[in-house]
C-alpha positions as a Python dict, from the first residue, in 0.01 Angstrom:
ca = {
    (1, 'M'): (0, 0, 0),
    (2, 'T'): (-113, 343, 121),
    (3, 'L'): (-84, 545, 440),
    (4, 'T'): (-460, 518, 474),
    (5, 'E'): (-440, 138, 474),
    (6, 'L'): (-160, 148, 731),
    (7, 'R'): (-372, 376, 950),
    (8, 'Y'): (-660, 130, 919),
    (9, 'I'): (-457, -170, 1037),
    (10, 'V'): (-303, 26, 1326),
    (11, 'T'): (-646, 136, 1444),
    (12, 'L'): (-791, -213, 1400),
    (13, 'A'): (-507, -360, 1606),
    (14, 'Q'): (-581, -111, 1882),
    (15, 'E'): (-958, -153, 1884),
    (16, 'Q'): (-972, -526, 1799),
    (17, 'H'): (-1316, -460, 1651),
    (18, 'F'): (-1402, -363, 1292),
    (19, 'G'): (-1695, -141, 1389),
    (20, 'R'): (-1506, 65, 1646),
    (21, 'A'): (-1201, 92, 1420),
    (22, 'A'): (-1416, 214, 1130),
    (23, 'E'): (-1580, 471, 1356),
    (24, 'R'): (-1242, 605, 1468),
    (25, 'C'): (-1125, 625, 1107),
    (26, 'H'): (-1450, 799, 1002),
    (27, 'V'): (-1532, 539, 736),
    (28, 'S'): (-1790, 266, 699),
    (29, 'Q'): (-1714, -80, 830),
    (30, 'P'): (-1722, -239, 480),
    (31, 'T'): (-1474, 24, 355),
    (32, 'L'): (-1228, -58, 633),
    (33, 'S'): (-1277, -435, 596),
    (34, 'I'): (-1215, -423, 221),
    (35, 'A'): (-902, -210, 265),
    (36, 'V'): (-758, -449, 526),
    (37, 'K'): (-836, -750, 307),
    (38, 'K'): (-676, -577, 7),
    (39, 'L'): (-357, -514, 204),
    (40, 'E'): (-349, -875, 323),
    (41, 'E'): (-381, -992, -39),
    (42, 'E'): (-106, -754, -150),
    (43, 'L'): (129, -887, 121),
    (44, 'S'): (7, -1247, 77),
    (45, 'I'): (-27, -1294, 453),
    (46, 'A'): (-301, -1282, 714),
    (47, 'L'): (-255, -972, 929),
    (48, 'F'): (-543, -1051, 1165),
    (49, 'E'): (-718, -1348, 1317),
    (50, 'R'): (-1094, -1305, 1312),
    (51, 'S'): (-1347, -1458, 1550),
    (52, 'K'): (-1710, -1381, 1628),
    (53, 'T'): (-1617, -1161, 1924),
    (54, 'R'): (-1282, -1000, 1843),
    (55, 'V'): (-1012, -934, 1588),
    (56, 'Y'): (-646, -948, 1685),
    (57, 'P'): (-316, -937, 1495),
    (58, 'T'): (-130, -1250, 1400),
    (59, 'P'): (234, -1270, 1520),
    (60, 'L'): (354, -1144, 1182),
    (61, 'G'): (71, -893, 1175),
    (62, 'T'): (190, -752, 1506),
    (63, 'Q'): (533, -680, 1356),
    (64, 'I'): (379, -513, 1052),
    (65, 'V'): (148, -301, 1269),
    (66, 'E'): (448, -185, 1473),
    (67, 'Q'): (631, -90, 1155),
    (68, 'A'): (318, 86, 1027),
    (69, 'C'): (316, 297, 1344),
    (70, 'R'): (671, 408, 1269),
    (71, 'V'): (584, 487, 908),
    (72, 'L'): (284, 698, 1013),
    (73, 'E'): (497, 883, 1265),
    (74, 'Q'): (754, 968, 995),
    (75, 'A'): (478, 1072, 755),
    (76, 'S'): (347, 1308, 1021),
    (77, 'A'): (698, 1450, 1059),
    (78, 'I'): (698, 1535, 687),
    (79, 'K'): (377, 1733, 735),
    (80, 'D'): (533, 1908, 1034),
    (81, 'I'): (835, 2011, 827),
    (82, 'A'): (610, 2151, 555),
    (83, 'T'): (404, 2336, 813),
    (84, 'A'): (718, 2492, 958),
    (85, 'G'): (762, 2688, 636),
    (86, 'K'): (432, 2861, 697),
    (87, 'N'): (323, 3094, 975),
    (88, 'Q'): (357, 2875, 1283),
    (89, 'L'): (65, 3047, 1456),
    (90, 'T'): (-198, 3007, 1185),
    (91, 'S'): (-211, 2628, 1141),
    (92, 'P'): (-432, 2425, 1378),
    (93, 'L'): (-274, 2293, 1697),
    (94, 'Q'): (-384, 1959, 1841),
    (95, 'L'): (-346, 1959, 2220),
    (96, 'G'): (-424, 1674, 2457),
    (97, 'A'): (-441, 1646, 2835),
    (98, 'I'): (-507, 1369, 3083),
    (99, 'F'): (-855, 1342, 3233),
    (100, 'T'): (-752, 1485, 3571),
    (101, 'I'): (-606, 1802, 3416),
    (102, 'G'): (-815, 1884, 3108),
    (103, 'P'): (-1144, 1986, 3276),
    (104, 'Y'): (-965, 2233, 3504),
    (105, 'L'): (-701, 2363, 3262),
    (106, 'F'): (-882, 2392, 2927),
    (107, 'P'): (-1150, 2645, 3033),
    (108, 'Q'): (-871, 2887, 3128),
    (109, 'L'): (-618, 2782, 2864),
    (110, 'I'): (-834, 2812, 2552),
    (111, 'P'): (-913, 3185, 2591),
    (112, 'A'): (-551, 3251, 2697),
    (113, 'I'): (-422, 3091, 2376),
    (114, 'Q'): (-681, 3273, 2166),
    (115, 'K'): (-554, 3599, 2315),
    (116, 'L'): (-190, 3519, 2233),
    (117, 'A'): (-249, 3358, 1892),
    (118, 'S'): (-592, 3456, 1766),
    (119, 'D'): (-539, 3301, 1420),
    (120, 'M'): (-434, 2957, 1548),
    (121, 'P'): (-725, 2711, 1565),
    (122, 'L'): (-700, 2491, 1873),
    (123, 'Y'): (-833, 2136, 1902),
    (124, 'V'): (-829, 1976, 2245),
    (125, 'E'): (-900, 1627, 2377),
    (126, 'E'): (-879, 1442, 2707),
    (127, 'S'): (-769, 1083, 2756),
    (128, 'Y'): (-548, 846, 2952),
    (129, 'T'): (-171, 898, 2950),
    (130, 'A'): (-114, 581, 2747),
    (131, 'T'): (-358, 695, 2477),
    (132, 'L'): (-213, 1045, 2462),
    (133, 'R'): (138, 899, 2438),
    (134, 'R'): (38, 687, 2139),
    (135, 'R'): (-149, 967, 1963),
    (136, 'L'): (145, 1204, 2012),
    (137, 'R'): (386, 955, 1856),
    (138, 'Q'): (150, 894, 1564),
    (139, 'G'): (115, 1267, 1495),
    (140, 'D'): (-254, 1283, 1586),
    (141, 'L'): (-162, 1528, 1864),
    (142, 'D'): (103, 1800, 1853),
    (143, 'A'): (153, 1835, 2228),
    (144, 'I'): (12, 1686, 2547),
    (145, 'V'): (-17, 1796, 2909),
    (146, 'V'): (61, 1508, 3145),
    (147, 'A'): (179, 1434, 3496),
    (148, 'L'): (539, 1329, 3553),
    (149, 'P'): (706, 1088, 3537),
    (150, 'F'): (667, 1072, 3161),
    (151, 'T'): (942, 950, 2930),
    (152, 'E'): (922, 868, 2563),
    (153, 'A'): (1192, 838, 2299),
    (154, 'D'): (1226, 1143, 2074),
    (155, 'V'): (979, 1341, 2286),
    (156, 'V'): (1069, 1662, 2469),
    (157, 'T'): (917, 1703, 2816),
    (158, 'Q'): (921, 2032, 3003),
    (159, 'K'): (794, 2093, 3356),
    (160, 'L'): (511, 2346, 3388),
    (161, 'Y'): (405, 2356, 3754),
    (162, 'E'): (356, 2154, 4069),
    (163, 'E'): (22, 2094, 4237),
    (164, 'P'): (-43, 1967, 4591),
    (165, 'F'): (-295, 1699, 4684),
    (166, 'V'): (-569, 1776, 4935),
    (167, 'V'): (-836, 1577, 5115),
    (168, 'L'): (-1198, 1650, 5024),
    (169, 'L'): (-1461, 1561, 5283),
    (170, 'S'): (-1802, 1666, 5407),
    (171, 'K'): (-1819, 1938, 5672),
    (172, 'D'): (-1958, 1700, 5931),
    (173, 'H'): (-1682, 1440, 5886),
    (174, 'P'): (-1469, 1392, 6203),
    (175, 'L'): (-1148, 1478, 6014),
    (176, 'A'): (-1297, 1813, 5908),
    (177, 'E'): (-1218, 1941, 6258),
    (178, 'K'): (-845, 1911, 6187),
    (179, 'E'): (-640, 2186, 6024),
    (180, 'A'): (-420, 1930, 5846),
    (181, 'I'): (-443, 1555, 5801),
    (182, 'Q'): (-177, 1287, 5840),
    (183, 'P'): (-186, 1017, 5568),
    (184, 'D'): (-222, 738, 5827),
    (185, 'E'): (-538, 905, 5960),
    (186, 'L'): (-712, 799, 5639),
    (187, 'S'): (-663, 428, 5705),
    (188, 'D'): (-1002, 380, 5871),
    (189, 'C'): (-1188, 597, 5619),
    (190, 'N'): (-1366, 495, 5302),
    (191, 'V'): (-1133, 670, 5059),
    (192, 'L'): (-1280, 689, 4709),
    (193, 'L'): (-1028, 660, 4428),
    (194, 'L'): (-1035, 673, 4050),
    (195, 'G'): (-1047, 344, 3862),
    (196, 'E'): (-756, 152, 3718),
    (197, 'G'): (-582, 327, 3429),
    (198, 'H'): (-576, 674, 3582),
    (199, 'C'): (-224, 786, 3668),
    (200, 'F'): (-361, 1004, 3948),
    (201, 'R'): (-487, 692, 4125),
    (202, 'D'): (-135, 549, 4113),
    (203, 'Q'): (10, 875, 4245),
    (204, 'V'): (-232, 880, 4539),
    (205, 'L'): (-151, 521, 4633),
    (206, 'A'): (220, 595, 4605),
    (207, 'A'): (181, 893, 4839),
    (208, 'C'): (-50, 705, 5079),
    (209, 'P'): (49, 337, 5060),
    (210, 'N'): (-170, 265, 5364),
    (211, 'L'): (-472, 306, 5135),
    (212, 'K'): (-385, 3, 4926),
    (213, 'P'): (-649, -259, 5008),
    (214, 'G'): (-497, -575, 5152),
    (215, 'I'): (-593, -919, 5026),
    (216, 'D'): (-722, -1015, 5369),
    (217, 'D'): (-853, -671, 5469),
    (218, 'P'): (-1115, -757, 5735),
    (219, 'R'): (-1272, -412, 5713),
    (220, 'G'): (-1387, -471, 5356),
    (221, 'K'): (-1357, -102, 5275),
    (222, 'I'): (-1468, 8, 4930),
    (223, 'R'): (-1173, 208, 4810),
    (224, 'T'): (-1235, 256, 4443),
    (225, 'A'): (-1503, 411, 4229),
    (226, 'T'): (-1610, 253, 3902),
    (227, 'E'): (-1330, 239, 3646),
    (228, 'G'): (-1344, 532, 3411),
    (229, 'S'): (-1498, 759, 3673),
    (230, 'S'): (-1391, 1123, 3696),
    (231, 'L'): (-1278, 1351, 3974),
    (232, 'E'): (-1613, 1527, 3946),
    (233, 'T'): (-1788, 1195, 4009),
    (234, 'L'): (-1579, 1148, 4323),
    (235, 'K'): (-1678, 1495, 4441),
    (236, 'Y'): (-2046, 1413, 4401),
    (237, 'M'): (-1993, 1089, 4591),
    (238, 'V'): (-1827, 1276, 4877),
    (239, 'A'): (-2116, 1524, 4876),
    (240, 'S'): (-2347, 1224, 4911),
    (241, 'R'): (-2146, 1112, 5216),
    (242, 'L'): (-2030, 790, 5052),
    (243, 'G'): (-1674, 854, 5166),
    (244, 'I'): (-1388, 1101, 5133),
    (245, 'T'): (-1138, 1145, 4853),
    (246, 'I'): (-799, 1288, 4764),
    (247, 'L'): (-784, 1541, 4480),
    (248, 'P'): (-534, 1768, 4310),
    (249, 'L'): (-590, 2118, 4441),
    (250, 'S'): (-723, 2250, 4108),
    (251, 'A'): (-1004, 1994, 4110),
    (252, 'A'): (-1088, 2056, 4476),
    (253, 'L'): (-1121, 2431, 4422),
    (254, 'S'): (-1325, 2416, 4101),
    (255, 'G'): (-1692, 2514, 4115),
    (256, 'H'): (-1923, 2257, 4269),
    (257, 'Q'): (-2292, 2277, 4353),
    (258, 'S'): (-2236, 2145, 4704),
    (259, 'S'): (-1942, 2366, 4801),
    (260, 'D'): (-2129, 2463, 5116),
    (261, 'M'): (-2132, 2095, 5214),
    (262, 'L'): (-1767, 2014, 5143),
    (263, 'V'): (-1433, 2126, 5283),
    (264, 'T'): (-1074, 2064, 5183),
    (265, 'R'): (-790, 1993, 5421),
    (266, 'P'): (-418, 1991, 5337),
    (267, 'F'): (-187, 1710, 5431),
    (268, 'A'): (30, 1766, 5736),
    (269, 'G'): (403, 1807, 5676),
    (270, 'D'): (533, 1763, 5324),
    (271, 'A'): (213, 1732, 5125),
    (272, 'P'): (215, 1492, 4829),
    (273, 'T'): (223, 1673, 4496),
    (274, 'R'): (220, 1602, 4128),
    (275, 'T'): (433, 1772, 3863),
    (276, 'I'): (257, 1876, 3544),
    (277, 'A'): (454, 1890, 3220),
    (278, 'L'): (414, 1970, 2851),
    (279, 'A'): (541, 1711, 2603),
    (280, 'W'): (589, 1731, 2228),
    (281, 'R'): (778, 1542, 1958),
    (282, 'A'): (1140, 1651, 1922),
    (283, 'S'): (1080, 1671, 1545),
    (284, 'F'): (783, 1906, 1583),
    (285, 'P'): (898, 2227, 1409),
    (286, 'R'): (638, 2474, 1533),
    (287, 'L'): (823, 2584, 1843),
    (288, 'Q'): (645, 2921, 1840),
    (289, 'A'): (317, 2736, 1894),
    (290, 'I'): (470, 2540, 2182),
    (291, 'D'): (591, 2867, 2335),
    (292, 'V'): (238, 3009, 2310),
    (293, 'V'): (91, 2707, 2489),
    (294, 'R'): (355, 2726, 2761),
    (295, 'E'): (302, 3101, 2809),
    (296, 'A'): (-77, 3060, 2814),
    (297, 'I'): (-58, 2789, 3079),
    (298, 'G'): (162, 3017, 3288),
    (299, 'E'): (-117, 3275, 3285),
    (300, 'C'): (-376, 3025, 3416),
    (301, 'S'): (-455, 3023, 3786),
    (302, 'I'): (-420, 2645, 3786),
    (303, 'A'): (-46, 2690, 3733),
    (304, 'S'): (-12, 2915, 4036),
    (305, 'K'): (-19, 2805, 4399),
    (306, 'P'): (-355, 2922, 4537),
    (307, 'A'): (-412, 2920, 4909),
    (308, 'I'): (-608, 2629, 5047),
}
């Protein structure tokens, strides 16, 4: 039994498909299949049930995959301890961010980190919170930038900044005449939202519960874009007059080809906000690298409170 084999079965359990799992592990499908079969023979049990359309863990396989995740996490901690004995600002740093932060933070953050730690290679990726959480625990990522609330055992979370939500709409929309917008004024509008799985969608619906489509909603409003869509997609849809949307301020103020067609309006009263935080494993020993990331984010305009 090897760490590589354990990584294979964890990935296969996540993907439930040999081809996709092999691609993620950067090996051929036969290589992964043979390794999984070899481990099953060594343990004398079937780890996975196989059908023509999917592969999924057996009940006992599920327990072994969960234990494999813990083993991989501890193995990553050993590498972290070894790395701590070296210069903490020369080893690569793996940094993740959720989809609604990465595109607006990374273009400013990467040069800021390069300025503070020019010898530290930086690898960045964007994904959903759930995926980033898993990859952080497994040691695939060293730190992640997420929106609160975020709790995870043995993970340190530190607040970075708060960001207000704003309404994005075309200049000729009736609500564009207002200086600020009440949440209930959006009830009769076609409000475009991100698809299921995006935490920002959940935050918007929590701040504006009147936007939740009712089962018997006679208006039949389309309130959600295709799942997996991005904030930039929503901006293009608003520019095409397909509706209005709610964005974090950093996304609303980022460059857009139709900026002369769109306007942003704040919420009246106490505007809904989201709190952005940095999270890393408590066992991660390269605290100097974490300090560099935190300092670099503080120098980014996204972490300030620009005027609307």
